[in-house]
C-alpha positions as CSV (number, residue, x, y, z in Angstrom):
1,M,-47.5,4.6,5.2
2,K,-47.8,7.6,7.5
3,F,-45.6,10.7,8.0
4,L,-45.9,12.2,11.5
5,V,-44.5,15.6,10.9
6,Q,-43.1,17.6,13.9
7,H,-44.7,21.0,14.5
8,P,-43.2,23.6,16.9
9,Y,-46.4,24.2,18.9
10,K,-48.9,21.6,17.9
11,E,-49.0,17.8,18.1
12,R,-47.3,16.0,15.2
13,I,-49.3,16.4,12.0
14,E,-50.3,13.0,10.7
15,L,-50.3,12.5,6.9
16,N,-51.5,9.4,5.1
17,I,-48.9,8.8,2.4
18,G,-49.4,6.8,-0.8
19,A,-47.9,6.7,-4.2
20,I,-49.9,9.8,-5.0
21,T,-50.6,12.0,-1.9
22,Q,-52.7,15.1,-2.2
23,I,-52.9,17.8,0.5
24,V,-55.9,20.2,0.5
25,G,-57.9,22.2,3.0
26,Q,-58.5,25.8,4.2
27,N,-55.7,26.0,6.7
28,K,-53.3,27.6,4.3
29,E,-50.7,28.4,7.0
30,L,-50.5,24.7,8.0
31,K,-50.3,23.6,4.3
32,Y,-47.4,26.0,3.8
33,Y,-45.7,24.7,6.9
34,I,-46.0,21.1,5.7
35,W,-44.6,22.0,2.3
36,Q,-41.7,24.0,3.9
37,I,-40.7,21.3,6.4
38,L,-40.8,18.6,3.6
39,S,-38.5,20.8,1.6
40,W,-36.1,21.4,4.5
41,Y,-36.2,17.9,5.7
42,F,-35.7,15.8,2.6
43,G,-34.0,18.6,0.6
44,G,-30.9,18.4,2.9
45,K,-31.2,21.9,4.4
46,K,-28.5,22.8,6.9
47,Y,-30.4,24.4,9.8
48,S,-29.3,27.7,11.2
49,S,-29.8,28.5,14.9
50,E,-32.6,30.8,13.9
51,D,-34.3,27.9,12.1
52,L,-34.0,25.6,15.2
53,S,-35.0,28.2,17.8
54,I,-38.7,27.3,17.5
55,F,-37.8,23.6,17.9
56,D,-35.8,24.2,21.2
57,Y,-32.7,24.0,19.1
58,E,-33.2,20.4,18.1
59,E,-33.5,19.3,14.5
60,P,-37.2,18.6,13.6
61,T,-38.0,15.0,12.7
62,I,-40.6,13.1,10.7
63,L,-41.7,9.7,12.1
64,D,-43.3,6.8,10.4
65,E,-46.3,4.9,11.8
66,S,-44.1,2.7,14.0
67,G,-42.5,5.8,15.6
68,E,-39.2,5.3,13.8
69,I,-37.5,8.4,12.4
70,V,-37.7,8.7,8.6
71,K,-34.2,9.3,7.4
72,R,-33.6,12.6,5.7
73,S,-31.7,10.7,3.0
74,S,-34.6,8.3,2.4
75,Y,-35.4,9.9,-0.9
76,H,-33.9,11.8,-3.8
77,Y,-36.1,14.9,-3.2
78,I,-37.4,17.1,-6.0
79,D,-39.5,20.2,-5.2
80,I,-41.4,21.9,-8.1
81,S,-43.3,25.0,-7.2
82,S,-42.6,27.1,-10.2
83,F,-41.4,26.6,-13.8
84,K,-38.0,28.1,-12.7
85,D,-37.7,25.0,-10.5
86,L,-38.7,22.8,-13.4
87,L,-36.0,24.4,-15.7
88,E,-33.4,23.9,-13.0
89,Q,-34.2,20.2,-12.9
90,M,-33.6,20.0,-16.6
91,E,-30.0,21.4,-16.2
92,Y,-26.9,19.4,-15.3
93,K,-26.4,20.6,-11.7
94,K,-25.7,18.7,-8.5
95,G,-28.9,16.9,-7.2
96,T,-31.1,17.6,-10.3
97,L,-33.1,15.1,-12.3
98,A,-31.0,15.9,-15.4
99,Q,-27.7,15.1,-13.5
100,G,-29.1,11.7,-12.5
101,Y,-30.4,11.0,-16.0
102,L,-27.4,12.3,-18.0
103,S,-25.0,10.4,-15.7
104,K,-26.7,7.2,-16.8
105,I,-26.5,8.3,-20.5
106,V,-22.7,8.9,-20.1
107,N,-22.3,5.3,-19.2
108,Q,-23.8,4.3,-22.5
109,V,-21.7,6.6,-24.7
110,D,-18.0,6.2,-25.4
111,I,-16.9,9.7,-24.1
112,V,-13.5,8.9,-22.6
113,D,-11.6,8.8,-25.9
114,H,-13.2,12.1,-27.0
115,L,-12.3,13.7,-23.7
116,E,-8.7,12.6,-24.0
117,K,-8.5,14.1,-27.5
118,I,-10.0,17.4,-26.2
119,N,-7.3,17.5,-23.4
120,E,-4.6,16.8,-26.0
121,Q,-5.8,19.8,-28.0
122,V,-5.8,22.0,-24.9
123,E,-2.2,21.0,-24.1
124,L,-1.2,22.1,-27.6
125,I,-3.0,25.4,-27.0
126,E,-1.1,25.7,-23.7
127,G,2.2,25.2,-25.5
128,A,1.5,27.7,-28.2
129,M,0.4,30.3,-25.6
130,N,3.5,29.8,-23.5
131,Q,5.8,30.3,-26.5
132,H,4.3,33.7,-27.1
133,I,4.1,34.8,-23.4
134,N,7.8,35.0,-22.8
135,L,7.6,36.7,-19.4
136,N,10.4,36.4,-16.8
137,S,12.2,38.2,-14.1
138,G,15.6,36.8,-13.5
139,K,15.1,33.1,-12.8
140,V,11.3,33.5,-12.3
141,E,9.3,32.7,-15.4
142,Y,5.6,33.3,-15.9
143,H,3.7,30.6,-17.9
144,L,0.3,28.9,-18.2
145,E,-0.7,25.3,-17.3
146,N,-4.0,23.8,-18.3
147,R,-6.4,22.0,-16.1
148,P,-7.5,18.7,-17.6
149,L,-11.2,18.8,-18.5
150,T,-13.2,16.3,-16.5
151,L,-16.5,14.7,-17.5
152,D,-18.4,16.7,-14.9
153,Q,-16.9,19.9,-16.1
154,L,-17.8,19.1,-19.7
155,L,-21.4,18.4,-18.9
156,S,-21.9,21.3,-16.5
157,K,-19.9,24.0,-18.2
158,N,-20.1,23.2,-21.9
159,F,-23.7,22.0,-22.3
160,S,-27.0,23.7,-21.7
161,P,-30.5,22.4,-22.2
162,F,-32.3,23.6,-25.3
163,F,-35.8,22.9,-26.5
164,A,-36.5,22.8,-30.2
165,I,-39.6,22.6,-32.5
166,E,-38.8,21.7,-36.1
167,N,-35.1,22.2,-35.5
168,K,-35.6,25.7,-34.1
169,N,-34.5,26.4,-30.6
170,L,-37.0,27.9,-28.2
171,S,-36.5,29.6,-24.9
172,F,-37.9,27.4,-22.1
173,E,-40.5,30.1,-21.3
174,W,-42.0,29.7,-24.8
175,V,-42.4,25.9,-24.5
176,A,-46.1,25.0,-23.8
177,N,-46.5,24.5,-20.1
178,I,-48.0,21.0,-20.4
179,D,-45.0,20.1,-22.7
180,K,-42.6,21.3,-20.0
181,L,-44.2,18.9,-17.5
182,S,-44.4,16.0,-20.0
183,L,-40.6,16.4,-20.7
184,F,-39.9,16.3,-17.0
185,L,-42.0,13.2,-16.6
186,E,-40.4,11.5,-19.6
187,M,-36.9,12.2,-18.2
188,L,-38.0,10.9,-14.8
189,D,-39.4,7.7,-16.5
190,R,-36.1,7.1,-18.3
191,L,-34.1,7.6,-15.1
192,L,-36.3,5.3,-12.9
193,S,-36.0,2.6,-15.5
194,Q,-32.3,2.4,-14.6
195,T,-32.4,2.7,-10.8
196,T,-34.1,1.3,-7.7
197,E,-33.4,4.4,-5.6
198,K,-36.4,6.1,-4.1
199,Y,-37.7,9.5,-5.5
200,L,-40.0,11.9,-3.7
201,I,-41.5,14.6,-6.0
202,V,-43.4,17.5,-4.3
203,L,-45.6,19.6,-6.6
204,K,-47.0,22.9,-5.5
205,N,-48.7,25.7,-7.6
206,I,-48.4,23.6,-10.9
207,D,-52.1,23.7,-11.5
208,S,-52.0,27.5,-11.7
209,F,-50.1,27.3,-14.9
210,I,-52.1,24.7,-16.9
211,S,-55.7,24.2,-17.7
212,E,-57.9,21.8,-15.8
213,E,-58.0,19.5,-18.9
214,S,-54.2,19.5,-19.2
215,Y,-53.9,18.9,-15.5
216,G,-56.1,15.8,-15.9
217,S,-53.8,14.5,-18.6
218,F,-50.7,15.3,-16.4
219,Y,-52.3,13.5,-13.4
220,K,-52.9,10.4,-15.6
221,Q,-49.2,10.4,-16.6
222,I,-48.0,10.4,-13.0
223,G,-50.6,7.7,-12.2
224,Q,-49.0,5.5,-14.9
225,L,-45.5,6.2,-13.5
226,V,-46.3,5.3,-9.9
227,K,-47.8,2.0,-11.1
228,K,-44.7,1.3,-13.1
229,Y,-42.2,2.3,-10.4
230,P,-42.9,1.4,-6.7
231,N,-39.9,3.6,-5.7
232,L,-41.7,6.7,-6.8
233,T,-43.8,8.9,-4.6
234,F,-45.7,12.2,-5.4
235,I,-47.0,14.7,-2.9
236,I,-49.2,17.3,-4.5
237,F,-50.7,20.5,-3.1
238,P,-53.6,21.1,-5.5
239,S,-55.6,24.3,-5.6
240,D,-59.1,24.3,-4.1
241,Q,-61.3,24.0,-7.1
242,G,-61.1,21.7,-10.1
243,Y,-57.6,20.1,-9.6
244,L,-58.2,17.7,-6.8
245,K,-58.4,14.2,-8.3
246,I,-60.1,11.4,-6.3
247,D,-60.4,7.7,-7.3
248,E,-60.5,4.4,-5.6
249,E,-56.7,4.1,-5.5
250,S,-55.9,7.6,-4.2
251,S,-58.9,8.6,-2.0
252,R,-57.3,7.4,1.3
253,F,-54.2,9.5,0.6
254,V,-56.2,12.8,0.3
255,N,-55.2,14.7,3.4
256,I,-57.4,17.6,4.7
257,L,-55.7,20.3,6.6
258,S,-58.4,22.6,8.0
259,D,-59.8,23.2,11.5
260,Q,-59.2,19.4,11.9
261,V,-56.6,17.3,10.2
262,E,-58.1,14.1,8.6
263,H,-57.8,12.1,5.5
264,L,-60.5,10.6,3.2
265,Y,-61.5,6.9,3.3
266,D,-62.3,4.4,0.5
267,I,-64.9,5.9,-1.9
268,E,-67.2,2.9,-1.5
269,F,-67.2,3.3,2.3
270,M,-67.9,7.0,2.1
271,Y,-70.6,6.5,-0.6
272,E,-72.5,4.0,1.6
273,S,-72.1,6.1,4.7
274,V,-73.3,9.4,3.2
275,A,-76.2,7.6,1.4
276,K,-77.6,6.5,4.8
277,H,-77.9,10.1,5.9
278,Y,-79.0,11.6,2.6
279,P,-82.4,13.2,2.9
280,S,-83.6,12.1,-0.5
281,N,-84.0,8.7,-2.3
282,N,-82.5,10.4,-5.3
283,F,-78.9,9.9,-4.2
284,P,-76.1,10.6,-6.8
285,T,-74.5,7.7,-8.7
286,R,-71.1,6.6,-7.6
287,E,-69.5,8.6,-10.3
288,G,-71.6,11.6,-9.3
289,F,-70.6,11.2,-5.7
290,R,-66.9,10.9,-6.7
291,M,-67.2,14.2,-8.6
292,S,-68.9,15.8,-5.7
293,L,-66.1,14.7,-3.4
294,E,-63.6,16.4,-5.7
295,T,-65.6,19.6,-5.3
296,V,-66.4,19.6,-1.6
297,T,-63.3,18.0,0.0
298,P,-61.2,21.2,0.1
299,Y,-64.0,22.8,2.2
300,L,-64.4,20.0,4.7
301,L,-63.7,20.5,8.4
302,T,-63.6,24.2,8.4
303,K,-65.8,27.0,9.7
304,M,-65.8,29.4,6.8
305,T,-66.5,33.1,7.1
306,R,-67.3,33.1,3.4
307,Q,-69.5,30.3,2.0
308,P,-68.2,28.5,-1.1
309,S,-70.5,28.6,-4.1
310,L,-71.7,25.0,-4.2
311,S,-74.8,23.3,-5.7
312,L,-77.5,22.1,-3.3
313,V,-76.4,18.5,-3.7
314,D,-72.8,19.3,-3.0
315,S,-73.8,21.4,0.1
316,V,-75.8,18.5,1.5
317,I,-72.9,16.0,0.9
318,L,-70.4,18.5,2.5
319,N,-72.6,18.8,5.6
320,I,-73.1,15.0,5.9
321,L,-69.3,14.4,5.6
322,N,-68.6,17.0,8.3
323,Q,-71.0,15.1,10.6
324,L,-69.3,11.8,9.8
325,F,-65.9,13.3,10.7
326,H,-67.6,14.6,14.0
327,F,-67.1,18.2,12.9
328,N,-70.1,20.1,14.2
329,Y,-70.6,22.7,11.5
330,C,-73.1,23.0,8.7
331,I,-72.8,25.4,5.7
332,G,-75.9,27.2,4.6
333,Y,-77.6,27.2,1.2
334,S,-79.3,30.4,0.3
335,Q,-82.3,29.9,-2.0
336,T,-83.4,32.9,-3.9
337,P,-87.1,33.6,-4.8
338,D,-86.3,33.6,-8.5
339,E,-84.2,30.4,-8.4
340,E,-86.7,28.5,-10.6
341,L,-86.6,31.3,-13.1
342,L,-82.8,31.1,-13.2
343,H,-82.9,27.3,-13.7
344,R,-85.3,27.8,-16.7
345,Y,-82.9,30.3,-18.2
346,L,-79.9,27.9,-17.9
347,E,-82.0,25.0,-19.4
348,S,-83.1,27.2,-22.3
349,K,-79.4,27.9,-23.1
350,N,-78.7,24.2,-23.2
């Protein structure tokens, strides 16, 4: 599937969309724009005249590969770019994950009888209060009338999410960050097991709060979820180093937003294509090539004023990939006179 995202002064930005889509690259302004327009479009934003002024006062659209407009209501949209957003999704508010999940739980619990009893008690309180108020002016009498408590009011006003370890409540801020994400995914799993409605989850900045190892575990969890639920889609904006994940299933849905906008291809195809141009017979293994792709892809298709710190092998693979994408730019590799001495030092420490 493709999203053709309208841009105010460029051609539509083409994104290759899969169950797990990742967006990387050095054009940070364009990445921010894509994140913002996804949030506006699927998040149900009501556009102001100022918002629409750069679009000639027409609402921006996202098209699919056939040129049809993707409806703004196509997905239940959840945007997580901070842990404040994550906490909000765990609260019973309109449009949150918790509201969808707890609404399903309500159907499994006999709450109506309890609610009726609560309202009966409130009526008794009303009567007792009115007996003691005793305010009037002539024929005009002042008194109280209760408003019957509804199920929505009960869940939104009388219950708050808490997180406990060994029966001790913790502030959400003190819950381990990976546990926060795991609880979110567990709730998502429970909800999706009871609905066929489509969910789009956009994740931005998450990898700045957890270690690379924890992120690897988190990425495996979402990989298991999208295999389990075809109505679930993730769009992730990973940081440049260490958090991009590439495998056979996801490589085609890694979008590069740099001086050019492209997406990766099947790993096997890229492996064979790069191997043909590699200047040495000692070409990396498939696993080594995959890991190199994870390192160099964020730096593809851009003319950098500051060179990234890459190994010699990664630098060569980056340059070959640029050529294969018809991007005429090669990064340099500065070899120092004492490089062999530095290598020996590292080897001695191992």
